[in-house]
N, C-alpha and C positions, 0 to 999 in steps of 0.2 A: 825272086827280088822285087821288092816293092818300086813302084813308079814315083817320079819325082814329085807329083803332084802329092800323093799320099804322104809321101815323107815330110814334106812341107806342111801338111796338115798335123800329122802328128807332133812336129815340131812346136808348132804354134798352141796347139793343146798341150803340150807338155809346159810351155813357158807359162800358160794361164794358169795350171795346176801350181806351177811354184809360186806365182805370183799373189795367187788368192790363198793358199796356205800360208806364206809369208804377211799378208795382211792379217789372216786370222790369229797368227801369233803374236803380231803386234798389238792387236788389241787386247789378248790377254796379258801382256807386259804391261800395257798402259793401266789395266785393271790392277794389276799386282802393285805397280807404282802408285795408285790412289789408297790403296790399302795400306802401304807402308808409310806414304805420308800421312795418313789419317791417324794412323798409330803414333807416329810422332808426336803429332799435335795433341792428341788425348794425353799422352804422357805430360806433354807442357802444360795443358791446362789444368792438371792434377797436382802438379808441383807447385810449392810455396812461391807466391809472388815475390820477385826482384825488385828492392827498391832503387828508383832510377835517379841519377843526379847526372848533372853535366858531365862530369870526369868520365863516367862509365858508357857513355853513348856510342863511342867505338867500339868497344867490347862487345856491347849486346848486338851488333850487327854480325857478328860471328856466331852467335848463340841461337839465331831464330829457327823455330817459333820459341819464344820464351815469355812465359807469364810474368808480367810487371806491375807495378806498384807507383804512381806518381801523384805528386801534389803540386798545385800551382794554380795560376789564374788563366783562363781561356782569352784569347785574343779574337773576339769575335769579329773585329773589322777585317781580319784575314782569314775569316772562315770561305771553305771551297765547298761547292755542292758539284756531285758527279751524277752526272745525269743518266737515263738507261739502265735503271738498276731493277732488280726483283727481289721479291721477299714475301713468302708465304702466297704464293701466286698471285701478287699485286704489283704494279709497276711503280716506279717512283724514284728517289734520289736516296743519296749516301751524303752523309753531311760529314765533311772533314776538317777541323777546328785546330789551330794550334795553341798548345799550353805552355805556358812560360813557368818556368820552375824556379824555384826561390834563389838558386844561383845564376838566375839569368838564360840559361839554356832553352830551347825551344823543341818542343816535341808534337808531332803532328799525332791526333787522335781522331781516329774515326768513330764518330759518335754514335752513330746508327744508320736506321733506315726510316724514311717517311715517305708515305703513299702521295702519288700525283692526284691533284685534285680532278676528278674526271670531267665537271663543266669548265674550268679553266686550265689547260694543260701548262700554260706559261705562268701559272701562280705556284711559288715556291711555298712548302707546307709551313705552317705556325708551329713553331718550336721554342722550349724554354732556354734560355741564354743566361746561365749564372752569372753574376757579377763579382761574387765572393769567391775566396779560395776554395778549390775543391779537391777530392780524392779521388783518383781514377785508378781503377783495374781493367785491366785487358791482357790480350795477347798480343805481343811484338812480333809482326810480319813482313816480310819483304815490301808488300804494297797492296791495297786493296784489289779485289778481283778486277780484272781488266774486260773491257768490251770491246767490240769491233769499232775501229774509228778510222774515218777518212779524212786526212789533212790534219795540220796542227790545231793545237789550241789556240785561242787568239784572246787577249785581254778584252773585258767588257768595257765599250764605252761608257764615260759619263762615271765610272767609278762605281758600277751597279754591282749586284750579287754576282760570283765568280761561278759560272756554270761550265764544267768541264766533262769530257766524256771520260778521261782517265788522268790519274794523277801523275804528273810529270815534275819530278823532284827539282830539276835544274831551272823549268821555266817558272815552278812555283817561288823559287828563292827569287828569281829576277822580277817577279811581279810584286811581291810582298816584301821585300827586302829582308826577308828572315833566313837565317843559316838553319837548316832542318837538317837531321840524319836521314839516311836512307832507308829507313823504316816507318813504319805506323803503327799505332796501339790501335787494335780492335777492341773497342770498350766491350766489358760485359756485364759492367755493375751499372748503377744509375737509377734515378727514380722515374717518376711521371713526367717525362719531359717532352712527351710527344715524339718520341723516336723509339724504334723498334729494333733489339738487338738478338733475335733469333736467328743467328749465323750458321749458313748451310754446312753440312758437313761434306768435305772434301770427298768422302768414299761414297758419295750420294750417287754417283754415276756408273758404279761398277757394273751393277746389272746390264745396263745398255752396251757396256764394252763388250761384255760375255755373250751378250746376245748377238753384236756384232762379229764377234769372234765365230758363233755357231752359224752365222750367214755364210762367212767365207768359207769356212771347213765344210759345210754342205754343197756349197758352189763347187768347191774342188773335187768332191768326192764326185759329182755328178759329171763333171767333165772328165775323170778317170774313166767312171761307167761307160760313158758314152765313148772315149777313147779306145778304150778294151773292144767294144761291142762292135765298133766300124772297123777295127783293127782285124778282129777276127774274121769279119765278113769280107775286108778286102783280101784277106790271105786266102778264103775258101774261093772266092772267084778266081783267083789264080793257080791255085793247086787243081780246082774243079772247074774249068772253062766252060765246060759243056753243060755243067748242072745248074738248076735254077736255084735261085735262092728264095723262091715264092714255095 
């Protein structure tokens, strides 16, 4: 019969093995979820674009992601810059601008990424702001990619450019006075306007999740091997108390 101390050690080892195995399985599930979501986005991007009107805004929310086509005028005075973004290995901003459609409805468009000025980090990048009516195609998604944020966004004093960490639809409506749907168009077309639209793939982190899973499973296997080794050693000591293990 094993001692109390040995039993506690085995119980702790068993709990650690269960935990590390569960963490490995969770990482594999995350990888599968990203692959499934990426496949859904790929199908949406390859589908014909759906023309957007004010009457269809609510129905689009239940069909995301969805490739859409819009026509209207940008309201540059209500544009929103999202800080601490990255694209192609560079740090910078995302520019979100409302587009007023012909029927008066307003839709937020993530126009793209602009790199930060390395010499003046507080300077917003120069971009083109078309005043004429434009056509926009892109993927309607729930929201731009989010980053870690501490505290709430605040309005910029003096009516300066709006610079936030993440898009908050309610806060944006209060500040701009515009009613917007709870989704944003990730623009995929557009000319040379100073913005990049090399949107990252959702499945880009799958290998990382699989690597973490391998680490957790390896740790579980190591714990199991050590538990077996010390368990056999403890039993030998009890069965053969006068025999040295050396």
